[in-house]
KEDO-239838 format. One line per field, with one value per residue (C-alpha): residue in three letters; y, z, x. Coordinates in steps of 0.5 Angstrom, whole numbers. Each point is the difference from the previous one (the first is absolute). Layout:
// residues N
residu [Ala_...]
Y [Y_...]
Z [Z_...]
X [X_...]
// end
This chain:
// residues 652
residu [Met_Thr_Asp_Thr_Ala_Tyr_Asp_Ala_Glu_Val_Pro_Pro_Arg_Val_Ser_Ile_Val_Leu_Val_Ser_Tyr_Gly_Gly_Arg_Ser_Met_Leu_Asn_Ala_Cys_Leu_Tyr_Leu_Val_Ser_Glu_His_Thr_Pro_Val_Pro_His_Glu_Val_Ile_Val_Val_Asp_Ser_Gly_Ser_Glu_Asp_Gly_Thr_Asp_Arg_Trp_Val_Ala_Glu_His_Met_Arg_Gly_Ala_Arg_Gly_His_Val_Val_Gly_Arg_Asn_Ile_Gly_Phe_Gly_Ser_Gly_Cys_Asn_Leu_Gly_Val_Val_Asp_Ala_Arg_Ala_Pro_Tyr_Val_Leu_Phe_Leu_Asn_Ala_Asp_Val_Glu_Val_Gly_Pro_Gly_Trp_Leu_Glu_Pro_Leu_Leu_Asp_Val_Leu_Asp_Thr_Gln_Glu_Asn_Val_Ala_Ala_Val_Ala_Pro_Val_Met_Arg_Asp_Gln_Thr_Gly_Ala_Ile_Gln_Glu_Tyr_Gly_Ser_Val_Val_Gly_Ala_Asp_Gly_Trp_Cys_Arg_Ala_Trp_Gly_Asp_Gly_Ala_Pro_Leu_Val_Asn_Gln_Asp_Ala_Leu_Phe_Pro_His_Ala_Val_Asp_Tyr_Ala_Ser_Ala_Ala_Cys_Leu_Leu_Val_Arg_Arg_Arg_Ala_Phe_Asn_Ala_Val_Gly_Gly_Phe_Ser_Thr_Glu_Tyr_Asp_Thr_Ala_Tyr_Phe_Glu_Asp_Val_Asp_Leu_Ala_Phe_Leu_Leu_Arg_Arg_Ala_Gly_Trp_Asp_Thr_Val_Val_Asp_Pro_Arg_Ser_Thr_Val_Val_His_Gln_Arg_His_Gly_Ser_Ser_Asp_Gly_Ser_Thr_Ala_Lys_Ser_Leu_Met_Glu_Leu_Asn_Arg_Ser_Thr_Phe_Leu_Arg_Arg_Trp_Gly_Ala_Ala_Leu_Ala_Gly_Arg_Pro_Ser_Leu_Pro_Ala_Pro_Asp_Lys_Gly_Ser_His_Thr_Phe_Tyr_Tyr_Ala_Arg_Asp_Ile_Leu_Ala_Asp_Ala_Arg_Ile_Leu_Val_Val_Asp_Asp_Arg_Val_Pro_Asn_Ala_Asp_Arg_Gly_Ser_Gly_Asp_Pro_Arg_Thr_Gln_Arg_Leu_Leu_Glu_Thr_Leu_Ala_Ala_Pro_Asp_Arg_Arg_Ile_Thr_Phe_Leu_Ala_Arg_Asp_Ile_Leu_Arg_Ala_Glu_Ala_Tyr_Ala_Pro_Ala_Leu_Leu_Glu_Leu_Gly_Val_Glu_Val_Val_Trp_Gln_His_Ala_Asn_Pro_Phe_Gln_Val_Met_Arg_Glu_Arg_Ala_Gly_Leu_Tyr_Asp_Val_Val_Ile_Val_Met_Arg_Pro_His_Asn_Tyr_Ser_Trp_Ile_Ala_Glu_Ala_Leu_Ala_Glu_Ser_Gln_Pro_Gln_Ala_Val_Lys_Val_Tyr_Asp_Ser_Glu_Ser_Leu_Phe_Phe_Arg_Arg_Ala_Glu_Gln_Tyr_Val_Glu_Ala_Ala_Lys_Thr_Pro_Ala_Glu_Arg_Ala_Arg_Leu_Arg_Arg_Glu_Ala_Asp_Glu_Gln_Arg_Glu_Val_Glu_Glu_Ala_Ala_Phe_Arg_Trp_Ala_Asp_Val_Gly_Val_Cys_Val_Thr_Glu_Leu_Glu_Ala_Glu_Trp_Ala_Ala_Glu_Ile_Ala_Pro_Glu_Ala_Ser_Ile_Arg_Val_Ala_Gly_Tyr_Pro_Val_Asp_Ile_Ala_Asp_Gln_Val_Pro_Gly_Leu_Gly_Glu_Arg_Asp_Gly_Ile_Ala_Phe_Phe_Gly_Gly_Phe_Met_Ala_Gly_Ala_Gly_Ser_Pro_Asn_Glu_Val_Ala_Val_Leu_Glu_Leu_Ala_Asp_Asp_Val_Leu_Pro_Ala_Leu_Trp_Arg_Lys_His_Pro_Gly_Leu_Arg_Leu_Ala_Val_Val_Gly_Ala_Asp_Pro_Thr_Pro_Ser_Val_Arg_Ala_Leu_Gly_Ser_Asp_Leu_Ile_Asp_Val_Val_Gly_Arg_Val_Pro_Asn_Pro_Ala_Trp_Trp_Leu_Gly_Arg_Leu_Arg_Val_Gln_Val_Val_Pro_Met_Arg_Leu_Gly_Ala_Gly_Ile_Lys_Leu_Lys_Phe_Leu_Asp_Ser_Met_Ala_Ala_Gly_Leu_Pro_Phe_Val_Thr_Thr_Pro_Val_Gly_Ala_Glu_Gly_Leu_Arg_Leu_Gly_Gly_Leu_Val_Lys_His_Leu_Val_Gly_Glu_Ser_Asn_Ala_Glu_Met_Val_Glu_Leu_Thr_Ser_Ala_Leu_Leu_Ser_Asp_Asp_Ala_Leu_Trp_Thr_Asp_Val_Gln_Gln_Glu_Leu_Leu_Glu_Ile_Ala_Arg_Asn_Trp_Phe_Ser_Arg_Ala_Ala_Phe_Arg_Asn_Glu_Ile_Asp_Glu_Val_Leu_Ala_Asp_Cys_Gly_Ile_Val_Pro_Ser_Pro]
Y [-10_7_6_4_-3_3_7_5_6_-2_-1_-6_-1_-7_-4_-8_-4_-8_-5_-6_-7_-4_0_4_-1_2_7_2_-1_4_5_0_1_6_3_0_2_5_7_3_2_-5_-4_-7_-3_-7_-4_-7_-4_-5_-3_-7_0_6_5_4_0_2_6_2_0_2_5_6_3_-1_-1_-7_-2_-7_-3_-6_-4_-1_6_-1_4_5_2_0_5_4_0_3_5_3_2_2_7_1_2_-7_-7_-6_-7_-5_-7_-3_-5_6_2_8_3_6_5_-4_5_7_-2_-2_7_3_-3_2_7_2_-4_2_-5_-6_-2_-6_-2_-7_-2_-6_-6_-5_-7_-2_-2_6_-2_5_-3_6_6_2_-5_-1_-2_-5_-1_-5_4_-4_4_-1_4_3_-3_-6_-5_6_2_5_1_3_1_6_4_1_6_4_-1_0_-7_-4_-1_-1_-4_3_-4_7_6_7_3_8_-1_5_-4_-7_4_2_-7_-3_-3_-8_-3_-4_-5_-5_-5_1_1_1_4_6_3_-2_3_7_1_-1_5_5_-1_1_7_2_-2_-4_-6_0_-4_4_-5_5_-3_-7_-5_-7_-4_-7_-2_-3_2_-1_-5_-7_0_-5_5_6_-4_-1_7_2_-4_2_8_-1_-1_6_4_-3_2_7_2_-6_6_4_-7_-1_0_-2_-6_-6_-1_-6_-5_4_-4_2_6_5_5_0_2_6_2_-1_4_6_0_6_4_4_-1_-5_3_-4_4_-4_3_-2_0_3_7_2_7_4_-3_2_-4_2_-3_6_1_-7_2_6_-4_-5_5_4_-7_-2_1_-3_-2_-4_-6_2_-6_2_-6_1_-4_0_0_5_3_-2_0_6_4_-4_3_7_-3_-5_6_3_-6_-3_-7_-2_-6_-2_-7_-4_-6_3_5_-6_-3_7_2_-7_1_6_-2_5_4_7_5_4_-2_5_-2_4_0_-4_-6_-1_0_-6_-4_0_2_-8_-1_5_-2_-7_2_7_1_4_6_6_1_6_0_6_1_4_2_-2_-5_-1_7_0_-7_4_6_-6_-2_7_0_-7_1_-6_-3_-7_4_4_-6_-3_6_1_-7_1_7_-3_-6_5_4_-6_-2_7_0_-7_3_6_-4_-5_5_3_6_3_5_4_5_5_3_-2_-7_0_2_-5_-5_2_-1_-7_-2_4_-4_1_6_3_5_4_-1_3_0_3_4_3_8_3_7_3_-2_3_6_2_2_-8_-3_-1_-5_-4_-7_-6_-4_-7_-7_-5_-7_-1_-1_1_4_2_7_3_-3_3_6_1_-2_5_5_-1_-1_5_6_1_1_6_2_0_5_5_-2_-2_-5_-1_-7_-5_-5_-7_-2_-6_-8_-5_4_-5_-1_5_5_-1_1_7_2_6_6_4_-6_-3_-7_0_-6_-2_5_-1_7_2_7_2_0_3_5_2_0_6_-4_-7_-2_-6_-1_-5_-4_-6_-1_0_3_5_0_0_3_7_0_-1_5_5_-2_2_6_-2_3_-5_0_-6_-2_-1_-7_1_6_-5_1_5_6_5_5_6_-3_-4_6_0_-7_-5_0_-5_0_0_7_3_-4_3_7_-1_-3_6_5_-3_0_7_4_0_3_-5_-6_3_1_-7_-3_3_-2_-7_-1_3_-6_-5_2_1_-7_-4_0_-6_3_1_-8_-2_3_-3_-7_1_1_-6_-4_3_-3_-6_1_1_6_5_-1_6]
Z [-83_2_-5_6_-1_-6_-1_-5_3_7_0_3_6_-1_-6_2_-5_0_-5_-1_-2_1_6_-3_7_4_-4_0_8_1_-4_3_7_-3_-2_7_4_-4_1_-2_-8_-4_-6_-2_-5_-2_-4_-2_-2_-5_4_-2_4_-3_5_-6_-3_6_1_-7_1_8_2_0_6_-2_-6_-3_-4_-3_-2_-5_4_7_1_7_6_-1_-7_1_6_-4_-6_5_3_-7_0_8_1_8_3_4_-3_4_-2_2_-1_-1_6_5_4_2_6_3_1_-4_-5_4_5_-6_-4_7_0_-7_1_6_-1_-6_1_-1_-7_1_6_2_5_4_-3_4_-2_0_7_2_1_-2_-7_-2_4_-5_-2_0_-5_2_-3_-5_-3_4_3_7_1_7_5_-5_4_3_7_3_7_0_-6_3_0_-7_-2_-7_-2_-7_-3_-5_-4_1_-5_-6_2_3_-1_0_-5_-2_-7_-1_4_-4_-7_2_2_-6_3_1_-4_-6_2_4_-2_1_7_7_2_-5_7_3_-6_1_7_-1_-6_4_6_-5_-3_8_1_6_0_6_3_4_5_0_-6_0_-6_-1_-5_-3_-2_-7_-1_-8_0_4_5_-5_-6_5_3_-7_-2_6_-1_-7_2_6_-5_-4_7_2_-7_1_7_3_2_4_4_2_7_2_3_-3_3_5_0_4_6_1_0_2_1_-7_-2_5_-4_-7_2_3_-5_-3_6_1_8_4_7_6_6_6_6_5_-5_-6_2_3_-2_4_6_3_3_-5_-6_-4_-1_-2_-5_-2_-1_-5_-4_-1_-2_-5_-7_-7_0_7_3_7_4_7_5_6_6_3_-4_4_-5_-6_-5_2_-1_-5_-6_1_-1_-6_-4_1_-3_6_1_7_4_6_0_2_5_2_-3_-2_-5_-3_-1_-3_-5_-2_1_-3_-2_3_-1_7_6_5_7_4_7_5_1_-8_0_5_-4_-7_1_0_-6_-4_2_-3_-6_-2_1_-6_3_3_7_2_7_1_8_-1_7_6_3_6_2_1_4_4_2_2_5_3_1_3_7_4_0_-3_-6_-1_0_-5_-5_1_-3_-5_-2_0_-5_-4_-1_-1_-6_-3_0_-3_-6_-1_0_-5_-5_-5_0_6_0_6_0_4_0_8_-2_-6_5_5_-6_-3_6_1_-8_-2_-6_-3_-4_5_-3_2_-3_4_-1_-6_0_-5_1_-3_-4_4_8_4_4_7_-2_-2_7_7_5_2_-3_2_-7_0_-1_6_-4_5_6_7_3_-7_0_-3_5_5_-3_-1_7_3_-4_2_8_1_-6_-2_7_0_-7_2_6_-5_-6_2_-5_-4_-4_-1_-6_1_-8_-1_-2_5_6_7_5_4_-5_-2_7_0_-5_3_-1_-1_-3_-6_-2_-7_-2_-7_-5_-8_0_6_-4_0_8_1_-5_5_7_3_4_0_8_1_6_-3_6_-4_-7_-5_-6_-4_2_-7_4_0_-7_-2_5_-4_-7_2_3_7_6_5_7_3_4_-2_-2_-4_-4_-1_-8_-2_-1_4_1_3_1_5_5_-2_-1_5_7_5_5_0_3_-6_-5_3_-1_-7_-2_3_-4_-6_1_2_-4_-7_-3_4_-3_-7_0_3_-5_-6_3_1_-7_-3_4_-3_-7_1_4_0_-7_-5_-4_6_2_-7_0_6_-2_-7_4_4_-7_-3_6_-2_-7_-3_-5_2_-5_-3]
X [-114_-3_1_4_6_2_-2_3_-2_3_7_2_5_1_0_-1_3_-2_3_-4_1_-6_-4_-6_-4_6_1_-7_-1_7_-3_-6_3_5_-6_-4_6_4_-3_6_0_3_0_0_5_-1_5_-2_6_-2_-6_-3_-6_-4_3_2_-7_-2_5_-2_-7_-1_5_-5_3_7_5_2_5_0_7_-1_6_2_6_1_-1_5_-1_-8_1_5_-6_-5_5_0_-7_0_-2_1_6_0_-1_-3_2_-5_-1_-7_1_1_-6_-1_-4_-2_6_5_2_1_6_4_-2_2_7_1_-3_5_6_4_5_-5_-1_-4_-5_-3_-6_1_-3_-4_-2_-8_1_3_7_6_2_5_2_5_5_8_5_6_7_-3_-5_-6_-5_-4_-7_1_-5_0_4_4_0_-6_1_-7_-4_-4_6_2_3_1_7_5_0_4_-6_-7_-5_-3_-6_-2_5_-1_6_1_-1_6_5_-3_2_6_3_-3_-6_0_6_-2_5_-4_-4_-8_0_4_6_-2_-2_6_4_-4_1_8_0_-4_5_6_-4_0_-8_-2_-6_-3_-6_-5_-5_-5_-2_-2_-3_-1_4_-2_7_1_-7_1_5_1_6_5_-1_2_6_3_-1_3_6_1_-1_5_6_-2_0_7_3_-3_1_5_5_-5_-1_7_1_-8_-1_-4_-7_0_-6_-6_1_7_5_-5_6_1_-7_1_7_-3_-6_4_6_-3_1_6_0_-4_-1_-3_-3_-2_-5_-5_-6_-3_0_-6_2_-6_1_7_5_6_-5_-1_8_0_-5_3_7_-3_-4_7_4_-6_3_-1_7_0_-3_-2_-3_-3_0_-4_1_-7_-7_-3_-5_4_-6_-2_6_4_-4_3_7_-2_-2_6_4_2_0_-3_1_-3_-2_6_2_6_6_4_-5_-1_7_2_-6_4_7_5_-5_1_5_-2_-4_-3_-2_-4_0_4_-5_0_8_-1_-5_3_8_2_-5_3_7_-2_-4_2_8_1_-5_2_-3_-3_-3_-5_-1_-6_2_4_-4_5_-1_-7_1_5_-6_-4_5_0_-7_0_-4_4_7_-2_-4_6_5_-5_0_7_2_-5_3_7_-3_-3_6_5_-5_0_8_0_-5_5_6_-3_-2_4_-5_-3_-6_-2_-6_4_7_0_-1_5_5_-1_0_6_4_-3_1_6_1_-7_-3_-5_-5_-6_-7_-5_-8_-3_-7_-4_-1_-6_1_-5_-2_-5_1_-2_-7_-2_3_-2_2_6_2_4_1_4_-2_-1_2_5_-5_0_6_2_4_-7_-4_4_0_-7_-2_5_-3_-7_2_6_0_-8_-2_5_-2_-7_1_3_-5_-7_-3_6_-1_5_-1_4_1_4_-2_-1_-1_1_-6_4_0_-7_-2_2_-6_-4_-3_6_4_-1_3_-1_5_2_-2_1_3_4_2_-7_-1_7_-2_-6_4_4_6_2_2_4_4_5_4_1_3_6_1_-4_-8_-4_-6_4_2_-7_-2_6_-3_-7_2_-2_5_2_2_5_5_8_-2_-5_4_6_2_-5_5_-4_6_-3_-7_2_-1_-7_-2_4_-1_4_-6_-8_0_5_-5_-6_3_3_-7_-4_5_-2_-7_0_5_-2_6_4_-4_1_7_1_-4_4_6_-2_-3_7_4_-5_2_7_1_-6_-3_0_5_5_-1_1_7_1_-2_4_6_-1_-1_6_4_-3_2_-6_-1_-6_-6_-2]
// end
């Protein structure tokens, strides 16, 4: 024991309470690990509950860096913990079993939860066994009172995709609790014999008082199950205490499912896990959003951020595993369940049959992929189709650009097939979502029985953006994940071939920065003394804040193009085509920013490069448009309207 664990001059943040019953060597090892890996100011309180192996004498004689209580008889886990809490000085109490091994960084994430989430009274780590397998990731309680640790026989699609969430209960083998909440509900009930079910009871008491119990996978400990008792003793105690739990909480369990055998009925586990959520929402899209790479992914990321709330279970199902492990953590931290390892949509939906209140399917190809599986396994769900844009309109633009009759005929067939899929998707939906008013008008004609809503793209608008003095050169900003022939590749090549030469004649030495992830070989080949192909950058706003005008001769595409909203938010005026300007609500700015031909775009760009007063006026008007129509608050209001159509009350 170290003398730093208990220091009367340093108020502890955490009081660590251990109840021992034999197992002196295990207790000593546990306390050593706590001392080694707990830099947070803390105190240790050990209550020895009638040990017969000399642990009581060891506690009395060797607890130099902590405090010990020796009780002459076995008063049980709950009463022992209550006794330890009476002596606690810290605002948080950490209940810890001697058979738990803690390691570096084990406590700080748990403290962070209670420090930042006022609705949470108790938080637990993920517990693994000595092989590294998940032993408990929170637990669920069935109608018959039996409990099952999530991960111990319950389905885990991907053990690396763990997310923080509220749980029925978490084991007090390692559980951090607000002391005032613990005292407010009377602590552990003394009705339970020796051990087991006291922690389940505590979680139910806390929930009845308005508090949540959560599990946070940022913290992990190792647990040697039944370290101080054999399996047969544990089983008999569980049987005895379950009857007490049912007597106390039977009414609260009404309507819950009974938990099946570990190898059967996985959908029952999911229902039991998510029973605390007021709403269960499934979102389906191409991939875990590569939020800094364009192609609609930033909007999906913002949608998930907007949907995430403590009273909801949000599940995101990715059709493609592209870069999933790199981008999933940002969603997991929000409490979004992310699923990307799956054989087919039927398997995933059958595992969760009847679970979701709302399913949101984004983009037409994902509707085609999952609609049948949803009809089979989620018939109760309200169906939302989020188009992201009308893909057939882009396909029709390719028809117009075709160079041969055969190519035109092929592209026409593809455009017609695409339109049929999108029409079917809107007719399938109870609620349709478009990104512009123009597209919403079309959808309302196609699906008159559906509720059609507009939800655009949100952007973050800085309080202060750079002015003219810090800017120079022009920009093309956009991702190239869609590859060769994509709208962005076509646009930047036209800019380089047909717009830049005329601009150079008017503004010799003018530099172009091409900013965006995954540049194609044709885009990379543009690099020269005056064209800098920057590629993917971690902070596009920084780049957009140091350039004077963005120029995008956009000929292909539908819906809102996020590049222009990002440009607005960074205070960067832009020049584009009517296709590029769709949905941007530019009003009177159209005459300064939108050109039909390349010659018009050259003139508009030249004016913004030469006229400082014009540039400043345009910048301020664009910032105002962004604040009014494309802020996160505006997007949240739009999504709240969608959810209201689905029967879901907006979260505070």
